C-alpha positions in Angstrom: 76.9 79.9 91.0 77.4 76.9 93.4 76.9 77.2 97.2 80.7 77.1 97.6 81.0 80.0 95.3 78.3 82.0 97.1 80.0 81.2 100.4 83.3 82.4 99.0 81.7 85.7 97.8 80.0 86.2 101.2 83.3 85.6 103.0 85.2 88.0 100.6 82.6 90.7 101.1 82.8 90.3 104.9 86.6 90.3 104.9 86.7 93.3 102.6 84.2 95.2 104.7 86.2 94.4 107.9 89.5 95.3 106.2 88.2 98.6 104.9 86.7 99.5 108.3 89.9 98.7 110.1 92.1 100.6 107.6 90.5 104.0 108.5 91.3 103.4 112.2 94.7 104.3 113.5 96.8 101.2 113.9 100.5 100.4 114.7 102.4 99.1 111.7 103.4 95.5 112.3 104.9 93.3 109.6 103.0 90.3 111.0 99.7 92.0 110.8 100.4 93.4 107.3 101.4 90.0 105.9 99.4 87.4 107.7 95.9 88.1 106.3 97.0 88.5 102.7 99.0 85.3 102.8 96.0 83.3 104.3 93.7 84.7 101.7 96.1 83.9 98.9 96.5 80.3 100.1 92.8 79.8 100.4 92.3 81.4 97.0 94.8 79.2 95.3 93.1 76.2 96.7 89.7 77.4 95.5 91.0 78.2 92.0 92.6 74.8 91.9 89.3 73.1 92.8 87.6 75.1 90.1 89.6 73.3 87.4 88.4 69.7 86.7 90.9 67.0 87.6 93.4 66.2 84.9 92.8 69.6 83.2 94.3 73.0 83.3 92.9 76.5 82.9 91.9 77.4 79.4 93.7 80.2 77.8 90.6 82.4 78.2 90.3 81.5 81.9 94.0 82.2 82.4 93.9 85.5 80.7 90.9 86.7 82.6 92.4 85.5 85.9 95.7 87.2 85.1 93.8 90.5 84.3 91.9 90.2 87.5 95.0 89.6 89.6 97.0 92.3 87.8 94.3 94.9 88.4 94.0 93.9 92.0 97.8 94.3 92.4 97.8 97.7 90.7 95.0 99.1 92.8 96.6 97.6 95.9 99.9 99.5 95.1 97.9 102.7 94.6 96.1 102.3 97.9 99.4 101.6 99.7 100.6 105.1 98.7 97.5 106.7 100.1 97.9 105.3 103.7 99.1 108.0 106.1 102.2 106.8 108.1 103.2 108.6 111.3 105.2 108.1 114.5 103.4 107.6 117.7 105.0 106.5 121.0 108.2 105.6 119.2 106.5 103.3 116.7 105.2 103.6 113.2 101.4 103.9 112.9 99.1 104.0 109.9 95.7 105.2 108.9 93.9 104.9 105.6 92.6 108.1 104.1 89.4 109.0 102.2 91.4 108.4 99.1 92.2 104.9 100.4 88.5 104.2 100.9 87.7 105.6 97.4 90.3 103.4 95.8 88.8 100.4 97.6 85.5 101.3 95.9 87.3 101.5 92.5 89.0 98.2 93.2 85.7 96.5 93.9 84.1 98.1 90.9 86.9 96.9 88.7 86.6 93.4 90.1 82.9 93.4 89.3 83.5 94.5 85.7 86.2 91.9 85.2 83.8 89.2 86.6 81.0 90.3 84.3 83.2 90.4 81.3 84.9 87.1 82.2 81.5 85.4 82.6 80.5 86.6 79.2 83.7 85.1 77.7 83.6 81.8 79.5 85.8 82.3 82.5 83.1 82.8 85.1 83.6 79.8 87.3 87.3 80.4 87.7 86.8 84.1 88.5 84.0 83.3 91.0 86.4 80.9 92.8 89.2 83.5 92.6 87.5 86.1 94.8 89.6 85.4 97.9 92.8 85.1 95.8 92.1 88.5 94.3 91.4 90.0 97.7 94.7 88.5 99.0 96.7 89.9 96.1 95.3 93.4 96.3 95.7 93.5 100.1 99.2 92.0 99.8 100.2 94.6 97.3 98.9 97.4 99.5 100.6 95.9 102.5 103.9 95.6 100.6 103.9 99.3 99.7 103.0 100.3 103.3 105.9 98.1 104.6 108.3 99.6 102.0 107.3 103.1 102.9 107.5 102.3 106.6 110.9 100.8 106.3 112.2 104.0 104.6 110.7 106.2 107.3 113.3 105.2 109.9 110.6 104.7 112.5 110.5 101.2 114.0 107.6 99.0 113.3 105.5 97.8 116.2 106.5 94.5 117.7 102.9 93.4 117.5 99.7 94.9 116.3 97.6 95.5 119.4 94.4 95.5 117.3 94.6 91.8 116.2 94.8 90.2 112.8 95.0 91.9 109.6 95.3 95.3 107.9 
C-alpha cells in the first residue's frame, strides 16, 4: 500500500468515526448538511480512483466488478441505515438522531467493506479498492442521507435552514 493509500484509509477512518459519533447526537435536519459531506467525499474518491488507473488505460473487468460490488454494498447499507435514523420535531424543525441499530449497521457496513477489500485484493483489484475508500464512504453516506431527506420531506415538518452543528451528517 502506498503512502497515499495509507493516508486515504486514515482519513476515511477518521471521517467515519466522526460521522458515526455525530450521528448519535441530536441534530437538526438540514439538506446542506446531509448533502455536502457525501458530495465532497464522492468527488475526492472519484479523483483517487481515477489516479489509481494508469494513464491511457481503464479499469479491468475484475477491478470494475469489485468496485461495483463495493459501491453497491455501501449504497444498500446506507439505505438501511437511513431507515433507522429517528426523525422528530423540535422547535418547529425536523431533527434526527441515529439509533443503536444505526451504529450496528455502521459496524456491518465497515465489516462488509473489509471483506470486499480482502477478496478484491485476492482477485487483483486491490489498488483500485484501496483508492476507493473515500468514494465508498461518500456513496454509503449519501445513500443514508438521501433516505433521511426522503423520510423528512414526507414528515411535513420543515427542515432546518442550517445545521447549527456544522458540516456533515
